[in-house]
Phi, psi and omega in degrees: 000313181300320180296319179296317180295318180296315179296317179296317179298315179296323178296318178294316179300314180295321179295317180291318182293327183273344181275138175261153180285132178293130179086358179280152177299140177232151178299144184231157174269162179276068176277184184301316181298318180293316179297319179297319179296319180291319177298318178300313181298319180291324176297317178296318180299313181294327176292327186277342183269157177268001180296140179283346182250149178286140173253150181219165178284122177267335179201135172266112182279315183204143176228131175230156179230142180222136178272115181212084183048047186134205177237132174251123178257130180242112184251137164244115186224156169261129183245137182224155177283139178258181176276352184274133175277148176298141180083000179281175182261358181295142177251337177245117185241118179278146176291139182301139184288329180280115182302328179293327179276323181296327177048059180296129182229137175273132183230151168250127182235130179242125181239133178248124183238132172233085187301327181290344175254003187052043183241133174213132185220144170273117183269332183206138172213108184287351179277342181277000000 
């Protein structure tokens, strides 16, 4: 009797541990949709700041995707100041070499996309 209960209990534990929650955030790769969402978020971030210089992602720490009446992208990124001034014509902007000027900051950015409505919004940005 004891053996049957133990085996059944272990089977339930393994089933629960291996199942992922439907609708829960899952780790994502940097595919086109994810990159577009991050570029959109950074453009919004640069418009919202009073900094004279453009900031860019220096490192993607973690990316997650969640299905919620569209797609919610959850980014943990390091953002740094570049050498490019806002409103300039430069298209490739290098991160400033001086760490004190680059001011690398870790941010969490959440973007919600509903492509069938042509809707994309930044829901959260801890750097602002």
